[in-house]
C-alpha positions in Angstrom: -12.2 -1.2 -43.8 -14.0 -3.5 -41.1 -10.7 -3.7 -39.2 -10.3 0.1 -39.1 -13.9 0.4 -37.8 -13.2 -2.1 -34.9 -9.9 -0.5 -34.1 -11.6 2.9 -34.1 -14.4 1.6 -31.9 -12.0 0.1 -29.3 -9.8 3.3 -29.2 -13.0 5.3 -28.8 -14.2 3.0 -25.7 -10.9 3.1 -24.2 -10.5 6.8 -24.4 -14.1 7.3 -22.9 -13.3 5.0 -20.1 -10.0 6.5 -19.2 -11.5 10.1 -19.2 -14.5 9.1 -17.1 -12.5 7.2 -14.4 -9.7 9.7 -14.1 -12.1 12.6 -13.1 -14.3 10.3 -11.0 -12.0 9.0 -8.5 -10.0 10.4 -5.6 -7.7 8.1 -3.9 -5.1 9.6 -1.7 -3.4 9.3 1.8 -4.3 11.4 4.4 -2.0 10.4 7.3 0.9 8.0 8.2 1.9 7.0 11.5 4.9 4.7 12.3 6.2 3.5 15.6 8.9 1.5 16.7 8.5 -0.9 19.7 12.0 -2.1 19.9 14.6 0.5 19.0 17.4 -1.8 19.4 16.3 -3.7 16.4 14.3 -1.5 14.1 14.8 2.4 14.1 12.5 4.7 12.2 14.2 7.9 10.8 11.5 9.2 8.8 7.7 8.4 8.4 5.7 11.4 6.7 3.5 12.4 4.0 4.1 15.2 1.4 1.5 16.9 -0.5 2.7 17.2 -4.1 -0.6 18.8 -5.4 -4.3 18.9 -4.6 -4.9 15.1 -5.8 -1.6 13.6 -4.9 0.2 12.8 -1.6 3.5 11.0 -1.4 4.6 8.9 1.6 8.4 8.7 2.6 9.4 6.1 5.1 13.1 5.4 6.3 14.0 2.9 8.7 17.0 0.7 9.6 17.0 -3.0 10.5 19.9 -3.2 13.1 20.2 -7.0 13.2 19.5 -9.7 10.4 16.0 -10.5 10.3 15.2 -14.1 9.1 11.6 -14.6 10.5 9.4 -11.8 9.5 5.6 -11.7 9.7 3.2 -8.9 9.2 -0.4 -8.7 10.5 -2.3 -6.4 8.2 -5.8 -5.2 8.7 -7.9 -2.9 6.6 -10.2 -0.8 8.6 -13.1 1.4 7.4 -14.0 4.6 9.4 -17.6 4.5 10.8 -17.7 6.1 14.3 -14.2 5.3 14.7 -12.2 2.7 12.6 -13.9 -0.6 12.5 -12.5 -3.9 11.1 -13.6 -4.3 7.5 -13.1 -7.1 5.1 -9.5 -7.9 5.6 -7.4 -9.2 8.6 -4.4 -11.3 7.4 -1.1 -12.7 8.7 1.6 -12.7 6.0 5.0 -14.7 6.3 7.0 -12.0 4.5 9.9 -14.3 3.5 7.7 -16.9 2.1 5.7 -14.1 0.4 8.6 -12.5 -1.4 9.7 -16.0 -2.6 6.4 -16.8 -4.1 3.4 -14.4 -3.4 0.3 -16.4 -2.1 -2.1 -13.9 -0.8 -4.3 -12.0 -3.3 -4.9 -8.8 -1.1 -1.2 -8.7 -0.2 -0.3 -9.1 -3.8 -2.4 -5.9 -4.8 -0.8 -4.0 -1.8 2.7 -5.1 -2.6 2.4 -4.1 -6.4 1.3 -0.7 -5.1 4.5 -0.3 -3.2 7.0 -2.3 -5.3 8.4 0.3 -7.5 8.9 2.8 -4.6 10.8 0.6 -2.2 13.9 -1.5 -1.7 12.0 -3.9 0.3 11.9 -6.4 -2.6 14.4 -9.3 -2.1 14.1 -12.4 0.1 15.2 -12.8 3.7 17.4 -12.0 5.6 16.8 -8.1 5.9 19.5 -5.7 7.4 20.2 -2.2 7.0 18.2 0.6 5.5 14.5 -0.1 4.4 13.1 2.8 2.3 9.8 3.7 0.9 10.4 7.0 -1.3 7.9 8.9 -3.1 5.0 6.3 -2.8 1.5 7.5 -3.8 -1.7 5.7 -4.3 -3.0 4.7 -7.7 -6.5 3.5 -8.1 -5.7 1.6 -11.2 -4.0 -1.2 -9.3 -7.2 -2.0 -7.5 -9.2 -5.0 -9.1 -12.4 -3.9 -7.8 -13.5 -0.6 -6.5 -13.9 0.2 -2.9 -17.0 1.7 -1.3 -16.5 5.4 -0.8 -15.0 6.2 2.5 -12.1 6.6 4.8 -9.8 3.7 5.5 -6.9 2.6 7.6 -4.3 0.0 6.5 -2.8 -1.2 9.9 0.4 -3.3 9.8 2.2 -4.8 12.7 5.6 -6.1 11.9 6.9 -9.1 13.7 10.6 -10.3 13.9 11.1 -13.7 15.4 7.5 -13.7 16.7 7.9 -10.3 18.6 6.1 -7.1 17.4 9.0 -4.7 16.3 7.1 -1.8 14.7 3.8 -0.6 13.3 2.9 1.3 10.3 -0.7 2.8 10.0 -1.6 4.4 6.6 -4.8 6.4 6.4 -6.5 6.9 3.0 -9.6 8.0 1.4 -11.3 6.7 -1.6 -14.1 8.7 -3.1 -15.9 7.8 -6.2 -17.8 10.7 -7.7 -20.7 9.0 -9.6 
């Protein structure tokens, strides 16, 4: 009897938290901008958002790496909008080849977990050929801590052989209705 009451209490708590969080959080993308600096090395075919419904926007990105890339770095910044986009907490440089072998940056791990199931960008270097993100949408449950309510930009500059090749800027909103 005691075990049944404990199980019932846990189930009730889980259900209450799940229902309250689903209605209280808006976490969706508002814009995506991609630009290739070197079209002889990386070509962007598609970079766009698609509204699925009122609360869900998916991102589709399709690009091609034309030459094998062995040395890939990404400079990622998370910016918060306050009279323009200002630097916020995170400004990191990630060695992509090393990260894909053994993830080492906690913020990059969170971001990569969000993208992982929607992309073919999940093997070690070298990269060549099509790189696809298809149907990606933001899910707040992957965030370890909540963000302050606001508008954000994830700005990523991708470097191949220490030269900037392309940028991807993803704009999103996080609104917590307390």
